[in-house]
C-alpha positions in Angstrom: -79.5 -2.6 -7.7 -76.0 -4.1 -8.1 -74.1 -6.3 -10.6 -70.6 -7.6 -11.4 -69.2 -8.0 -14.9 -66.4 -10.5 -15.0 -64.1 -12.0 -17.6 -62.7 -8.6 -18.5 -59.1 -7.6 -19.4 -56.9 -5.7 -17.0 -56.2 -2.0 -17.7 -59.1 -1.8 -20.2 -62.1 0.6 -20.6 -65.6 -0.7 -21.0 -69.1 0.8 -21.6 -71.6 -0.9 -19.3 -75.4 -0.4 -19.7 -78.3 -1.0 -17.3 -81.9 -1.2 -18.6 -85.0 -1.4 -16.5 -87.9 -3.7 -17.6 -91.4 -4.6 -16.5 -94.3 -6.7 -17.7 -92.0 -9.0 -19.7 -90.4 -6.5 -21.9 -87.6 -3.8 -21.7 -88.4 -0.2 -21.7 -85.8 1.4 -24.0 -86.3 4.8 -22.4 -84.9 3.4 -19.1 -81.5 2.4 -20.5 -78.4 4.1 -18.9 -74.8 3.8 -20.2 -71.8 4.0 -17.9 -68.1 3.9 -18.8 -65.4 2.5 -16.4 -62.0 0.7 -16.5 -60.6 -2.4 -14.9 -57.6 -2.1 -12.6 -54.1 -1.7 -14.1 -52.3 -4.8 -15.0 -49.8 -6.0 -12.4 -46.2 -5.2 -13.1 -43.2 -7.4 -12.4 -41.3 -6.1 -9.4 -38.0 -4.3 -10.2 -34.8 -5.3 -8.3 -34.0 -3.0 -5.5 -31.1 -0.4 -5.8 -28.0 -1.9 -4.3 -24.6 -0.8 -2.7 -25.6 2.5 -1.1 -22.7 4.7 -0.3 -22.3 8.2 1.2 -20.1 10.0 -1.3 -20.4 13.4 0.3 -21.8 14.9 3.5 -21.7 18.6 4.4 -23.4 20.4 7.3 -26.5 21.0 5.0 -26.5 18.2 2.4 -25.9 14.5 1.9 -25.0 12.9 -1.5 -25.7 9.1 -2.0 -24.8 6.8 -4.8 -26.2 3.4 -5.6 -26.0 0.6 -8.2 -29.0 1.1 -10.5 -31.8 -1.4 -10.1 -32.3 -2.6 -13.7 -32.3 -1.2 -17.2 -36.1 -1.4 -16.9 -36.1 1.3 -14.3 -37.1 4.6 -15.8 -36.0 6.6 -12.7 -35.9 6.8 -9.0 -38.2 8.6 -6.5 -36.3 10.3 -3.7 -37.7 10.5 -0.2 -36.5 12.0 3.1 -38.0 10.7 6.3 -40.8 9.1 4.3 -41.7 12.3 2.3 -41.4 12.2 -1.5 -39.2 15.2 -2.6 -38.1 14.7 -6.2 -37.0 12.2 -8.8 -33.8 11.4 -10.7 -32.8 9.3 -13.6 -29.3 8.5 -12.3 -27.7 6.3 -9.6 -26.8 9.3 -7.5 -28.6 12.1 -5.7 -28.1 15.0 -3.3 -30.5 15.9 -0.5 -30.0 19.5 0.5 -31.5 22.0 3.0 -30.6 19.7 5.9 -29.5 20.5 9.5 -25.9 20.0 10.6 -25.1 17.0 12.9 -28.5 15.4 12.3 -29.6 11.9 11.2 -32.0 11.4 8.3 -33.7 8.4 6.7 -33.3 8.6 2.9 -35.3 6.4 0.6 -34.9 5.5 -3.1 -37.6 3.8 -5.0 -37.2 2.6 -8.6 -40.1 3.3 -10.9 -41.3 2.3 -14.3 -44.4 3.0 -16.4 -45.0 6.2 -14.5 -45.3 5.0 -10.9 -43.0 3.7 -8.1 -42.9 0.0 -7.4 -43.2 -0.3 -3.7 -41.1 -3.5 -3.5 -38.1 -1.7 -5.0 -37.9 1.0 -2.3 -34.8 1.0 -0.1 -34.2 3.0 3.1 -30.7 4.3 4.1 -30.0 6.2 7.3 -27.0 8.6 7.7 -26.1 11.9 9.1 -24.9 15.3 8.0 -21.5 16.7 9.0 -21.2 17.9 12.6 -22.1 21.4 13.4 -19.1 23.8 13.7 -17.8 24.2 17.2 -18.5 27.6 18.7 -15.6 29.8 19.0 -14.1 29.7 22.5 -12.1 32.4 24.1 -8.9 30.8 25.5 -9.0 30.4 29.2 -6.3 31.8 31.4 -3.1 29.8 31.9 -2.7 27.4 34.8 0.3 27.6 37.0 2.3 25.0 39.0 5.2 25.7 41.5 7.2 23.6 43.9 5.8 25.5 46.8 2.2 25.4 45.5 -0.7 23.4 46.8 -3.2 21.2 45.1 -5.9 22.8 47.1 -5.2 26.1 45.3 -7.0 27.2 42.2 -3.8 26.9 40.1 -3.6 30.6 39.3 -0.3 32.5 39.1 -0.9 33.9 42.6 -2.0 30.6 44.0 -0.4 27.8 42.0 -0.9 24.0 42.1 1.9 21.7 43.3 1.5 18.7 41.1 1.3 18.3 37.3 -1.6 15.9 37.6 -3.7 18.5 39.5 -2.9 21.0 36.8 -3.8 18.5 34.0 -7.1 17.6 35.6 -8.1 21.2 36.1 -7.0 22.3 32.6 -9.5 22.5 29.8 -8.5 21.3 26.3 -6.2 24.0 24.7 -5.0 25.5 28.0 -1.3 26.0 28.8 0.2 24.9 32.1 3.1 27.2 33.1 5.7 25.5 35.2 7.4 27.8 37.7 11.0 28.0 38.7 12.3 25.2 40.9 12.9 21.5 41.3 10.1 19.0 40.9 10.2 15.4 41.9 8.6 12.6 39.9 5.2 13.5 38.3 2.4 11.2 37.1 -0.7 12.2 35.1 -3.5 9.8 35.7 -7.0 9.2 34.4 -9.5 10.5 33.6 -8.1 12.0 30.3 -9.6 14.7 28.1 -12.5 14.3 25.7 -10.8 16.0 22.8 -11.0 19.6 21.5 -7.4 20.6 22.2 -4.1 19.7 23.8 -3.0 20.6 27.3 0.6 22.0 27.0 3.1 22.0 29.8 5.9 24.5 29.3 8.1 26.8 31.5 6.7 30.0 32.8 8.4 33.1 31.4 12.0 33.2 32.6 11.6 30.0 34.7 14.5 27.6 35.4 13.0 24.2 35.9 14.2 20.6 36.7 11.9 17.6 36.8 12.3 14.0 37.8 10.4 11.3 35.9 7.2 12.1 34.0 4.7 9.2 33.8 1.7 9.3 31.5 -0.8 7.0 33.1 -3.2 6.2 30.3 -4.3 9.8 29.6 -4.4 11.7 26.3 -4.0 15.0 24.5 -1.0 16.4 26.4 2.3 18.0 25.3 5.5 18.7 27.2 7.5 21.5 25.6 11.0 22.9 26.3 11.3 21.1 29.6 14.2 19.1 31.1 13.4 15.9 32.9 15.3 12.8 34.1 13.2 10.4 32.0 9.6 9.9 30.9 7.4 6.8 30.6 4.2 6.5 28.6 2.1 3.7 30.0 -0.3 1.4 28.1 -3.5 3.0 26.8 -2.1 6.5 26.6 -2.9 8.4 23.4 -1.9 11.6 21.6 1.1 12.6 23.7 3.9 14.9 22.5 7.4 15.6 23.8 8.6 18.7 22.0 12.2 19.9 22.5 12.5 18.0 25.7 15.8 17.0 27.3 15.8 13.6 29.0 18.2 10.7 29.7 15.9 8.0 28.4 12.2 7.1 27.8 9.8 4.3 27.5 6.7 4.0 25.3 4.6 0.9 26.2 1.5 -0.2 24.2 0.6 3.5 23.6 -0.6 5.2 20.4 0.1 8.5 18.6 3.2 9.5 20.5 5.5 12.1 19.1 9.1 12.9 20.1 10.1 16.1 18.3 13.5 17.7 18.5 15.2 17.7 21.9 17.8 15.2 23.1 18.0 11.8 24.7 21.1 10.7 26.6 23.6 11.0 29.4 22.9 7.6 30.9 25.7 5.2 32.0 23.6 2.3 33.5 22.8 0.5 30.2 19.2 1.8 30.1 17.9 2.4 26.5 15.2 4.6 25.2 12.6 2.0 24.3 9.4 1.7 22.2 7.3 -1.5 22.3 4.6 -3.5 24.1 3.9 -3.4 27.8 5.3 -6.4 29.8 3.8 -9.6 28.5 1.3 -7.7 26.4 0.5 -8.5 22.7 -0.6 -4.9 22.1 2.1 -3.0 20.1 2.8 0.7 20.3 1.2 2.4 17.3 1.8 5.5 15.3 5.1 6.7 16.9 7.0 9.6 15.4 10.6 10.4 16.4 11.8 13.4 14.4 15.0 15.5 14.7 16.1 14.1 18.1 19.7 13.9 19.2 20.5 10.6 20.8 23.8 10.6 22.6 26.0 9.0 25.3 23.9 6.1 26.4 26.5 3.7 27.7 27.1 0.6 29.9 29.9 2.2 31.9 28.4 1.2 35.2 27.2 -2.2 34.0 29.9 -3.4 31.5 28.3 -6.8 31.2 24.9 -5.5 30.0 23.7 -5.1 26.5 22.5 -1.6 25.5 21.8 0.8 22.7 20.5 4.4 22.3 17.2 3.3 20.9 15.5 -0.1 21.3 12.6 -0.7 18.9 10.4 -3.7 20.0 6.8 -4.4 19.1 5.5 -1.5 17.1 2.9 -1.0 14.3 3.8 2.3 12.6 7.0 3.9 13.7 8.8 6.8 11.9 12.4 7.5 12.9 13.8 10.4 10.8 16.2 13.3 10.8 17.8 12.2 14.0 21.4 11.6 15.0 23.1 8.9 17.1 26.5 9.5 18.8 28.4 7.6 21.5 25.9 4.8 21.7 27.3 1.6 23.3 26.9 -1.7 21.4 24.3 -0.4 18.9 22.9 3.0 17.9 19.5 1.3 17.1 18.5 -2.3 17.8 15.1 -3.7 16.6 13.7 -7.0 17.9 10.4 -7.8 19.6 10.8 -9.5 23.0 8.7 -11.9 25.1 5.3 -12.5 23.4 5.0 -9.1 21.7 4.2 -9.2 17.9 6.9 -8.6 15.3 7.5 -5.0 14.3 5.4 -3.7 11.4 5.5 -0.5 9.3 8.8 0.9 10.4 10.4 3.8 8.4 14.0 4.7 9.2 14.7 7.7 7.1 17.4 10.4 6.8 19.2 9.8 10.0 22.9 10.0 10.9 24.5 7.0 12.6 27.9 7.3 14.2 30.0 4.3 15.0 28.7 2.3 17.9 31.0 2.4 20.9 32.1 -0.2 23.6 32.8 -2.9 21.0 29.6 -2.6 19.0 29.7 -4.2 15.6 26.8 -2.4 13.9 25.2 1.0 14.1 21.8 -0.5 13.2 20.9 -4.1 13.9 17.6 -5.6 12.7 17.1 -9.0 14.4 14.5 -11.4 13.0 14.1 -14.5 15.0 13.0 -17.8 13.4 9.2 -17.9 12.9 8.9 -14.1 13.0 7.7 -12.0 10.0 8.8 -8.3 9.8 6.4 -6.3 7.6 6.8 -2.9 6.0 10.4 -2.1 7.0 11.9 0.7 5.0 15.5 1.9 5.5 16.3 4.9 3.3 18.5 8.0 2.8 20.5 7.4 6.0 24.2 8.1 6.6 26.1 5.2 8.3 29.6 5.7 9.6 29.6 2.0 10.5 27.8 -0.7 8.6 24.3 -2.0 9.5 23.1 -5.6 9.7 19.7 -7.2 8.9 19.2 -10.8 9.9 18.1 -13.4 7.4 14.5 -14.3 7.8 11.0 -13.6 6.5 10.3 -10.0 5.4 7.2 -8.6 3.6 7.6 -5.2 1.8 11.2 -4.7 2.7 12.9 -1.6 1.1 16.5 -0.5 1.5 17.4 2.4 -0.7 19.6 5.6 -0.9 21.7 4.9 2.2 25.4 6.0 2.4 
């Protein structure tokens, strides 16, 4: 009751017949015809689509592009999490109707002759854009006062005593109001914030404030606004710190990133201490993405240490520094001096733009001095649109992408 017909061609239709017989001869009335086809001919595998890229992602859709598999591909089947959704004839497609902030496995399979070739299917996993953050009602301000206590809840009626306690208690986006009085040195220490907003320190309404040194101990997302302080120091690992309209004698930025000094003034120092941007001591990590904009540098001298070298601004190991729209007056020896020290890397990507440089005092030869020691390579230095009362000097040496234009 079973038989196999062999030697047939693939993808072909045949009529098969079965006839019963008995007593040595066939009974024609018992013949039965049956039509069937052999399996489809095997197809050569198409190359897989290549070079998948996300060219767009919203909260509800993802668009991918790819290099098409072969001219032999008639189109592409599109899958999401293993489910066939649609087809396309092009090397790009958009999957829509997705959930925000979610990961999906998208698949693309080349097809020809009306069906997908499994060997050509490629999976690619990516995510939609993050969900929108829910709106948050700003929290009440936090307060500090010289006679406060860090055991207090930091309210106006019961203020904190230290800036660090206020910073740790503040949520991203909150303002810390600094009450009238004299504060000693203050240090903000880890842990830092997790993003979502900047904690702003500024005077309380009508407050008269004086502060010692502010130290930023590796924390992030903090701004000091309209405050006077003796000096400030941003330690290694700190990130996203702004000093806006702050008055200080000098500052240090050491192996920190995304530090902005906006407006305000720096000066009134007679001990040959310079405002400095560079790497931490013996570190090879430069400070990165530093902006100094519209700052008045003034009266940094060596009056009390006449044998020392000084300048208003010392640029050391940096990768990305913008100095613009700022002024330099009564700076001993140099207005600005640039040179990496110790084992820090050479400065990179420095823009000195639209500043005003007065003549250096105390016997200084240049308002701006770029030092380039043998073996060093300074990359991406641009000096443009500045006004120099006194000449500037750039050492001979190796420079890559050096530009000096539009200066007076």
